[in-house]
C-alpha positions in Angstrom: -8.5 59.3 2.4 -8.9 56.3 4.3 -7.5 53.9 1.8 -4.6 56.5 1.7 -3.9 56.5 5.0 -3.5 52.7 5.1 -0.5 52.7 2.7 3.0 53.2 3.7 4.7 53.4 0.4 2.3 53.6 -2.3 2.7 56.5 -4.8 -0.9 58.6 -5.5 -1.2 59.1 -9.1 -3.6 62.2 -9.2 -4.0 65.7 -10.3 -5.4 68.8 -8.5 -8.0 68.4 -5.6 -9.7 65.2 -7.3 -8.5 63.1 -4.6 -11.4 60.6 -4.9 -10.2 59.8 -8.4 -6.5 58.8 -7.1 -5.5 55.6 -7.9 -3.0 53.5 -5.9 0.4 52.2 -7.5 3.4 50.4 -6.1 6.7 52.4 -6.0 8.0 49.6 -7.7 5.5 49.5 -10.5 4.7 45.7 -11.3 2.3 44.9 -13.8 0.2 41.4 -13.3 -0.6 39.7 -16.3 -3.2 36.8 -16.6 -2.3 33.9 -14.3 -0.2 36.1 -12.1 2.7 36.1 -14.1 4.8 39.4 -13.2 7.7 41.4 -15.1 10.5 43.2 -13.6 13.9 41.6 -14.3 15.8 44.3 -12.7 14.6 43.1 -9.1 16.1 40.0 -7.7 14.2 37.0 -6.3 14.0 36.8 -2.6 11.6 35.1 -0.3 11.3 34.8 3.8 9.1 33.4 6.5 8.2 35.8 9.1 7.5 35.3 12.6 4.6 37.8 13.2 3.8 37.1 16.8 7.2 36.6 18.1 6.8 33.2 19.4 9.9 31.5 17.7 7.8 29.9 14.7 7.8 31.5 11.4 4.0 32.4 10.5 3.5 33.9 7.0 5.3 33.9 3.5 6.5 37.0 2.5 8.0 37.9 -0.7 10.0 41.1 -0.6 10.7 41.5 -4.3 9.6 40.6 -7.6 10.5 37.8 -9.8 10.7 37.4 -13.6 8.5 34.8 -13.8 6.6 33.8 -10.6 5.1 30.6 -9.9 1.7 29.2 -11.0 0.8 28.8 -7.3 -1.9 31.5 -7.5 -1.9 31.9 -3.4 1.7 33.5 -3.2 1.5 35.2 -6.5 -1.9 37.0 -5.5 -0.6 37.6 -2.3 2.4 39.4 -4.1 0.1 41.2 -6.3 -2.4 42.3 -3.7 -0.3 43.1 -0.5 2.7 44.5 -1.9 2.2 46.1 -5.1 -1.4 47.2 -5.0 -1.7 48.1 -1.3 1.3 47.7 0.4 -0.4 46.4 3.7 2.5 44.8 5.6 3.2 41.4 6.1 0.4 39.4 7.2 -2.2 41.4 5.9 -4.0 42.0 2.1 -7.4 43.1 0.3 -9.3 46.1 0.1 -8.3 48.5 3.1 -6.0 45.8 4.0 -8.7 44.0 6.0 -7.7 40.4 5.5 -5.5 38.3 7.4 -2.9 35.8 6.2 -2.6 32.6 8.3 0.7 30.8 9.3 2.3 28.9 6.3 4.1 25.6 6.5 5.5 22.7 3.9 2.5 21.5 2.3 1.5 18.2 3.2 0.9 17.1 -0.7 3.4 17.2 -3.3 3.5 20.5 -5.2 2.2 19.7 -8.8 4.1 22.8 -10.3 7.8 21.8 -9.2 8.1 20.0 -12.5 6.8 22.6 -14.7 7.9 26.1 -16.0 8.1 28.2 -14.4 7.9 25.9 -11.3 7.5 26.5 -7.4 11.1 26.3 -6.7 11.3 29.6 -4.8 8.6 28.3 -2.3 10.3 24.9 -1.5 13.0 24.4 1.0 16.1 22.4 -1.2 13.6 22.8 -4.1 16.0 23.2 -7.0 15.8 20.7 -9.6 19.1 19.2 -8.5 18.0 18.5 -5.1 14.4 17.2 -5.6 12.3 18.2 -2.6 8.5 18.6 -3.8 6.8 20.2 -0.6 6.3 23.8 -1.1 5.1 26.4 1.5 1.5 26.8 1.5 -1.2 28.5 3.7 -2.4 26.2 6.8 0.1 23.8 5.0 -2.5 22.6 2.8 -4.6 20.9 5.2 -6.5 23.6 7.0 -9.3 26.9 6.2 -7.6 30.3 7.0 -10.0 32.5 9.0 -9.3 36.0 7.4 -10.3 37.7 10.4 -8.3 36.2 13.0 -5.4 34.8 10.5 -5.7 31.5 12.2 -6.1 28.0 10.5 -9.1 25.6 11.1 -7.0 22.3 10.6 -9.0 19.5 9.3 -9.3 16.3 10.9 -6.1 14.6 11.5 -4.1 17.6 11.7 -3.3 20.4 14.6 -0.8 22.9 15.5 -0.1 26.1 14.2 -0.3 26.3 10.5 -2.0 22.7 10.7 1.7 21.5 10.6 1.3 18.2 12.6 -0.4 15.2 12.5 -2.4 14.1 15.5 -2.3 11.0 17.3 -5.8 8.8 17.3 -7.6 9.6 20.7 -4.1 11.5 22.0 -2.9 8.3 22.7 -5.7 7.8 25.7 -4.3 7.2 29.0 -1.7 4.7 28.1 0.7 6.4 25.7 2.5 9.4 24.3 2.4 11.1 21.0 5.7 11.3 19.3 7.2 12.4 16.5 8.6 10.0 13.8 12.2 10.8 14.4 11.5 9.9 18.2 9.4 6.4 17.4 12.2 5.6 15.2 15.8 6.9 15.3 16.4 6.0 11.6 13.7 8.2 10.6 16.3 10.9 9.5 18.4 12.2 6.6 21.3 14.5 5.9 19.0 16.7 3.9 15.0 15.6 5.2 13.6 18.1 2.4 14.7 15.8 -0.2 13.6 12.2 0.9 10.6 10.7 2.5 12.0 11.9 5.8 10.5 15.4 5.2 8.1 14.8 7.9 10.3 13.4 10.6 9.3 16.5 13.1 5.6 16.8 11.7 4.2 13.0 11.5 3.2 11.6 14.8 2.1 8.3 16.3 1.4 6.8 19.6 4.3 5.2 21.7 2.4 2.9 24.2 3.2 2.2 27.9 4.3 -1.3 28.9 1.6 -3.8 28.3 -0.3 -1.8 25.7 -0.7 -1.6 21.9 -3.0 -0.4 19.0 -3.0 2.7 17.1 -4.0 4.8 20.1 -2.8 2.3 23.0 -6.1 1.2 23.9 -5.4 -2.4 23.8 -4.0 -4.5 26.3 -1.2 -7.1 25.3 -2.0 -10.8 26.6 1.0 -13.1 27.9 2.8 -15.5 25.4 3.8 -18.9 26.0 4.6 -22.3 24.6 1.8 -24.4 22.9 1.4 -27.3 25.6 0.3 -29.8 22.7 3.1 -28.6 20.1 5.5 -27.0 22.5 8.5 -28.4 21.3 8.3 -27.6 17.5 12.0 -28.2 16.8 12.4 -31.3 18.8 12.2 -33.5 15.8 14.6 -31.2 13.6 17.4 -33.5 12.6 19.7 -30.4 12.2 19.3 -29.0 15.7 21.5 -29.9 18.3 19.3 -30.8 21.1 21.9 -31.8 23.8 23.4 -28.0 23.5 23.0 -25.8 26.7 20.0 -23.9 27.2 18.5 -25.8 24.1 15.5 -23.7 22.9 15.8 -20.5 24.5 17.1 -17.3 23.0 20.9 -16.5 24.0 22.6 -13.4 23.6 26.5 -12.7 23.8 28.0 -9.4 25.5 31.7 -8.9 24.5 34.0 -6.6 26.0 36.8 -5.2 23.7 40.5 -5.6 24.7 40.5 -1.8 24.9 37.7 -1.5 27.2 39.4 0.1 30.4 39.3 -1.6 33.9 37.5 0.1 36.5 35.0 1.1 33.9 30.7 1.1 34.7 28.5 0.3 32.1 24.5 -0.8 32.1 22.3 -2.8 30.3 18.8 -1.6 28.5 16.4 -4.5 27.8 13.0 -3.9 25.9 10.6 -6.5 26.5 7.8 -8.0 24.2 5.3 -6.1 26.2 6.1 -2.7 24.5 6.9 0.7 26.6 10.4 2.2 27.4 13.3 -0.2 27.8 14.3 -1.3 31.1 17.6 0.0 32.5 19.8 -2.0 34.7 21.6 -0.3 37.6 25.4 0.2 37.0 27.6 -2.8 36.5 31.4 -2.7 37.3 33.8 -4.2 34.5 37.0 -5.4 35.6 38.8 -8.1 33.4 40.6 -9.4 36.3 37.6 -10.6 37.9 35.4 -12.0 35.1 33.5 -14.6 37.6 32.2 -11.7 39.5 31.2 -9.7 36.2 29.0 -12.9 35.2 27.0 -13.1 38.4 26.9 -9.3 38.5 25.1 -9.1 35.1 22.7 -11.8 36.0 21.8 -10.0 39.4 21.4 -6.5 37.4 18.8 -8.1 34.6 16.8 -10.0 37.2 16.5 -6.7 39.5 14.5 -5.0 36.7 11.3 -4.2 37.9 7.8 -5.5 36.5 8.8 -9.1 36.1 10.6 -7.8 33.2 13.1 -10.5 33.5 12.1 -13.0 36.2 15.2 -15.1 35.5 18.0 -15.6 33.4 21.5 -17.6 33.3 25.0 -16.1 32.5 28.2 -17.7 31.9 31.6 -17.1 30.6 32.5 -18.2 27.0 35.8 -18.1 25.1 37.1 -15.0 23.6 37.0 -13.9 20.0 40.3 -12.2 19.0 40.6 -8.7 20.3 38.1 -9.1 23.2 39.0 -9.5 27.1 35.7 -10.9 28.3 32.5 -12.8 26.7 29.4 -13.2 28.6 26.4 -15.5 27.6 23.0 -14.4 28.6 20.3 -17.2 28.2 16.7 -16.2 28.6 15.8 -19.3 30.5 12.5 -18.3 32.1 9.2 -20.0 31.0 7.5 -16.8 30.6 10.3 -15.5 28.2 9.8 -18.0 25.3 11.0 -17.1 21.7 13.3 -14.3 20.4 13.6 -11.5 22.7 14.7 -8.1 21.8 18.4 -7.7 21.8 20.0 -6.2 24.7 22.1 -2.9 24.6 25.1 -2.5 26.5 26.4 1.2 27.0 29.7 2.1 28.7 29.6 6.2 29.0 32.8 7.8 27.4 34.4 10.7 29.5 33.5 12.9 26.4 29.6 12.1 26.6 28.2 15.2 27.8 24.8 13.6 27.9 26.1 10.9 30.4 26.5 13.4 33.3 23.9 15.7 32.7 21.7 16.7 35.7 18.9 14.3 36.3 20.3 11.4 34.1 20.1 7.9 35.1 22.3 5.7 36.1 24.9 8.8 36.4 28.2 6.8 36.1 31.6 7.8 36.6 33.5 6.9 33.3 37.2 6.2 32.8 36.3 5.5 29.1 38.1 8.7 27.1 38.0 6.8 23.8 34.5 5.8 24.2 34.7 1.9 24.1 31.5 0.5 23.8 30.6 -3.4 25.1 28.9 -5.1 22.3 25.7 -7.4 21.9 24.8 -10.0 19.3 22.3 -13.0 19.0 24.4 -16.5 20.0 21.9 -18.8 18.4 19.8 -18.8 15.1 16.0 -18.0 15.2 15.6 -21.6 13.9 17.0 -22.9 17.2 14.5 -21.3 19.5 10.7 -22.4 20.7 8.0 -20.3 18.9 5.8 -18.7 21.3 2.2 -17.8 20.8 -0.1 -15.2 22.3 -2.2 -17.4 25.1 0.0 -20.2 24.0 -2.2 -20.8 21.1 -4.8 -22.2 23.3 -6.7 -19.2 24.4 -8.3 -16.1 23.0 -7.1 -12.4 24.2 -9.2 -10.2 25.9 -8.1 -6.7 25.0 -9.8 -4.8 27.4 -7.9 -6.3 30.3 -4.7 -8.4 28.8 -5.9 -11.7 29.9 -6.1 -15.0 28.3 -9.7 -16.6 27.8 -8.4 -20.4 27.8 -10.0 -23.1 25.4 -11.4 -26.0 27.1 -9.1 -28.4 28.6 -6.4 -25.6 29.2 -5.5 -23.1 32.0 -3.0 -20.9 33.2 -2.3 -17.0 32.8 -1.1 -18.0 29.3 -3.0 -20.9 28.8 0.4 -23.0 29.0 -1.2 -25.7 31.0 -3.3 -28.8 29.8 -5.2 -30.6 32.3 -7.5 -32.8 29.8 -6.1 -35.7 27.6 -8.1 -37.5 25.0 
C-alpha cells in the first residue's frame, strides 16, 4: 500500500482483494528491451531540463515521452524506465518507493561516444544533430562528480565545482592577487555564433586566473620583475645596415592615433593602455578633440598618458604627423621612457557614440558626453616595425628574478632595479 500511495498515475493490475499481488504498470505501457531500447512509436520524442529548486538554473534531465529507439546512454534510458514508466515518482526521484534522488545535469566535459552511432544520443545534446556537430551531451554531474542519492547533490572531482559540477575551478582560487574569470571574459574572441558546435562550447564553464597588476602565474602567486635593455649588448640593432638610426625616437616603440574626417569636433575620447606587467588596462581621463586646435590635442594626449597611476607610463613623446587620405588628425606616440623598452601593448582609443548606452550607465568611468551619433572611432596602429625596436629582457638579462618579491638579483658587476647599470669593466 505504501508503494501504491506513492504512485500518482500508475495503473494497478490486480484481481480481488489480493493487493499484495498487484504489479505496477505504466499508463503509457512501454516495455524495456535489453540495453534500454524502448518501443512506442506512437509517442513523440521530447526532452527538457527542469529547475527543481527554482533558483534559475536547470537541474535534472526529464524525458516526458517515449522514443521509438532510445540512446545507448544508459543513465538517461534507465531514468526513463525507472521513473516515468515504472514508478512515476515525479521529476528528480527514482528507484523503489521513489527513495533515490537525481542530481543536477550539465553538458558533459567529455565528448559523447554515442553521437556517431545509431541510435545516438542526439536527443540529449544541444545542437546535437549530425548536421550541426555538437558532441557534449547532458550528463548527471556533468560527468565530473559523484551523485549523492540521498541529497541529490554532486560531489565534484578535483578541479570542478558548482551546481552539477558545471564549472572548472581556478588554482588556489587565484590567491590574493587575481580573479577567477570565465574564458570568454579572459579572451573576448573566445565565442561563436553557436558555441555548442565548436571548441567554444565551454566559454562560460572553463575558468582561469586574471592576475592583478604586477603578478603572473597560473594562480597569480608569482611577481613580475622589471625589464630593461642589456647594458652590454643593449643596442642590438645599431649594427643592422637596414635600419635608419637617424630616425626620430630610434629604437623605441611608436604608435599612431588617427582621427577620421567624420569624427565630429567637440567630441571627447579616452585611451586605454595595458602595461607589460599585467592587470586591467589603465584608462586616461577624457580628452577633448577639436580638429582646429591640433597642437592642443597633441599636448593633451601626452599629459593624459603621463598622468596614469602606478608609473604605468612615466613619460612619452607625442607629435603631429602628416595625414593619410580620410583623416583630419594623426598623432604619433613614442614610448621613450627607459622603463618602457621594447614593443608595448597597442593603445585603445574610444570615442563613445550617442547610441552607446553603456557609455552613460551609472558608475561608468569616465562618463563622457558624446556628440558622435554614428560612432566614428579613432584608430590606433603601430608606426614602426618590431625589428626596429630594441629588445628588452627581464632584469636586463644581467640578473635573476625573485618571483616572491618581484625584485632582480643582479649578477656581479651590475646594479639597478632592472640590473640595467654596469659598474665593472674588464
